[in-house]
VEXNU-442611 format. One line per 2 residues: number of its first residue (from 1); their letters; for each residue y, x, z of C-alpha. Coordinates in Angstrom, 2 decimals. Example, Ala and Ser with C-alpha at 12.3 -4.5 7.8 and 13.67 -1.06 7.14 Angstrom:
// residues 2
1> AS> -4.50:12.30:7.80; -1.06:13.67:7.14
// end
This chain:
// residues 162
1> XX> 0.00:0.00:0.00; 2.48:2.78:0.85
3> XX> 1.98:4.44:-2.54; 2.68:1.12:-4.27
5> XX> 5.92:0.73:-2.29; 6.89:4.30:-3.12
7> XX> 6.63:3.81:-6.88; 7.72:0.17:-7.20
9> XX> 11.52:-0.21:-7.17; 11.27:-3.91:-6.30
11> XX> 9.23:-3.14:-3.18; 11.65:-0.38:-2.19
13> XX> 14.62:-2.72:-2.50; 12.73:-5.45:-0.60
15> XX> 12.17:-2.92:2.20; 15.91:-2.12:2.17
17> XX> 16.70:-5.84:2.45; 14.26:-6.34:5.34
19> XX> 15.63:-3.32:7.20; 19.22:-4.45:6.64
21> XX> 18.34:-7.95:7.85; 16.76:-6.64:11.05
23> XX> 19.73:-4.30:11.60; 22.23:-7.14:11.15
25> XX> 20.36:-9.36:13.60; 20.24:-6.56:16.16
27> XX> 23.91:-5.74:15.59; 24.85:-9.37:16.18
29> XX> 22.99:-9.37:19.48; 24.59:-6.09:20.55
31> XX> 28.07:-7.37:19.67; 27.45:-10.54:21.65
33> XX> 26.13:-8.67:24.71; 28.94:-6.12:24.67
35> XX> 31.59:-8.80:24.16; 30.22:-10.68:27.16
37> XX> 30.30:-7.46:29.17; 33.91:-6.79:28.20
39> XX> 34.86:-10.36:29.12; 33.09:-10.09:32.51
41> XX> 34.71:-6.74:33.25; 38.18:-8.13:32.60
43> XX> 40.99:-5.87:33.78; 38.84:-4.02:36.34
45> XX> 35.83:-2.51:34.52; 33.28:-0.58:36.56
47> XX> 32.27:3.01:35.84; 29.16:1.72:34.06
49> XX> 31.32:-0.62:31.96; 33.67:2.22:31.00
51> XX> 30.71:4.42:30.07; 29.28:1.64:27.87
53> XX> 32.65:1.02:26.21; 33.04:4.72:25.46
55> XX> 29.48:4.88:24.14; 30.31:2.19:21.56
57> XX> 32.72:4.46:19.71; 30.69:7.64:19.98
59> XX> 27.47:6.11:18.72; 29.16:4.52:15.71
61> XX> 30.63:7.85:14.66; 27.32:9.64:15.21
63> XX> 25.29:7.05:13.27; 27.82:6.96:10.42
65> XX> 27.88:10.75:10.07; 24.07:10.93:10.25
67> XX> 23.76:8.17:7.64; 26.27:9.88:5.34
69> XX> 24.51:13.23:5.62; 21.11:11.63:4.93
71> XX> 22.42:9.81:1.87; 24.15:12.88:0.46
73> XX> 20.99:14.94:0.99; 18.83:12.35:-0.76
75> XX> 21.40:11.95:-3.54; 21.52:15.68:-4.05
77> XX> 17.76:16.11:-4.19; 16.84:13.27:-6.55
79> XX> 19.61:11.28:-8.13; 21.21:13.98:-10.28
81> XX> 17.88:15.19:-11.67; 16.78:11.67:-12.53
83> XX> 20.14:10.74:-14.05; 20.02:13.83:-16.27
85> XX> 16.47:12.95:-17.31; 17.45:9.36:-18.16
87> XX> 20.43:10.49:-20.25; 18.33:13.13:-22.02
89> XX> 15.67:10.54:-22.94; 18.34:8.05:-23.99
91> XX> 19.94:10.64:-26.27; 16.56:11.59:-27.75
93> XX> 16.06:7.88:-28.46; 19.33:7.86:-30.39
95> XX> 18.18:10.85:-32.41; 14.80:9.18:-33.04
97> XX> 16.52:5.95:-34.14; 18.82:7.84:-36.51
99> XX> 15.84:9.80:-37.85; 13.94:6.56:-38.42
101> XX> 16.91:5.04:-40.24; 17.18:8.07:-42.54
103> XX> 13.46:8.45:-43.27; 12.76:9.13:-46.92
105> XX> 9.04:8.38:-46.96; 6.63:6.00:-45.31
107> XX> 4.91:8.88:-43.46; 8.26:10.06:-42.12
109> XX> 9.12:6.51:-41.01; 5.82:6.20:-39.11
111> XX> 6.34:9.56:-37.40; 9.93:8.71:-36.47
113> XX> 8.92:5.22:-35.25; 6.33:6.81:-32.94
115> XX> 8.97:9.23:-31.65; 11.32:6.29:-31.01
117> XX> 8.63:4.39:-29.12; 7.79:7.43:-27.00
119> XX> 11.46:8.02:-26.26; 11.99:4.35:-25.30
121> XX> 9.01:4.46:-22.92; 10.28:7.66:-21.30
123> XX> 13.78:6.21:-20.93; 12.39:3.08:-19.28
125> XX> 10.33:5.17:-16.87; 13.34:7.35:-16.01
127> XX> 15.52:4.30:-15.36; 12.82:2.85:-13.11
129> XX> 12.67:6.13:-11.21; 16.46:6.09:-10.96
131> XX> 16.33:2.64:-9.34; 13.68:3.85:-6.90
133> XX> 15.80:6.87:-6.05; 18.78:4.59:-5.40
135> XX> 16.70:2.51:-3.01; 15.54:5.64:-1.19
137> XX> 19.16:6.77:-0.84; 20.06:3.43:0.74
139> XX> 16.97:3.61:2.99; 18.04:7.05:4.25
141> XX> 21.53:5.75:4.98; 20.30:2.66:6.80
143> XX> 17.75:4.47:8.93; 20.08:5.96:11.61
145> XX> 22.25:2.84:11.80; 19.19:0.58:12.04
147> XX> 17.67:2.83:14.71; 20.82:2.77:16.83
149> XX> 21.33:-1.00:16.49; 17.75:-1.89:17.42
151> XX> 17.68:0.64:20.28; 20.94:-0.77:21.65
153> XX> 19.58:-4.30:21.45; 16.50:-3.31:23.47
155> XX> 18.54:-1.32:25.99; 21.23:-3.97:26.53
157> XX> 18.69:-6.83:26.70; 16.74:-5.07:29.46
159> XX> 17.49:-6.22:33.00; 20.37:-4.26:34.51
161> XX> 19.52:-1.80:37.26; 22.25:-1.69:39.90
// end
């Protein structure tokens, strides 16, 4: 199953959607719990309240920088190579199409038609890989934010120890 998800762009994007959904639900719960805590603290927050309020800003910056670094790393390792491959195959398809259009014999036309078909198949495969790479970039970016949101939901929902 994992190898199917790795190679199928639709499954990768479905995984991104499920992760984003879970993250948004957790974030909503965290926002609610923290808002209630701020309202309860009023003008006289405790030391624990102040620590939690300060943590809110720090963790957002840390998760955002971690997500950005993960996305840039993934983009650097895959996206540029795949984009170059897709453009190269697309250009070879243009050459094959022009060659087919200027064929002077039936044998040449058959050869050029085969080259065009091969080029079209390679371009389609490269574009599919490009979509998969895009989904993996988004997955890498969501991972730290999702992890922080779900961990905060579990931590804040736990009974307080005073």
